[in-house]
Every structure is written in structure tokens, then in C-alpha cells.
C-alpha positions, 0 to 999 in steps of 0.5 A: 500500500502506498500513501500520497500525502498532500498538505495545503492551505485553504480559505474555507473548509466547507467550500474545499470539503465540497469540492473534494467530495465531488472528486470522489468518482475521480479518486475511485477511478484512479484506484484510491482505496482509502483517504483521510482528511485532517486539519491541525488543531492550531490551524483551521486554514490548512488540510492534510490528506492521505490518499491510499493506493495499491501501487506507487505507480497509481499514486504517481499518476494521480499526483500528475493528474492533480498537478495538471488538472486541479 
């Protein structure tokens, strides 16, 4: 199992989470098995996301998708 770890600043968690949820079919098609969305207790304007894949290749392909399309 491989995890793609993503961290970034946000302005509004509810808006960000809505957009994240709309990408559920894309994540599933890319091979995401599980995901975690976390927020530091001391910074509500930041998210940490873990996306679990079966292979590193799947994770790398999805990272490429995120970099070019999102």
C-alpha cells in the first residue's frame, strides 16, 4: 500500500470539502482505496490529506493528474 500525502492552505473548509467530495468518482477511478482528511488543531486554514493506493505507480499517476488538472 502506498500513500500520497498532500498538504495545503485553504480559505474555507466547507467549500474545499465540497469540492473534494465532488472528486470522489475521480479518486475511485484512479485507484484510491481509502483517504483521510485532517486539519491541525492550531490552523483551521490548512488541510492534510492521505490517499491510499495499491501501488506507487497509481499514486504517481494521480499526483500527475492533480498537478496538471486541479
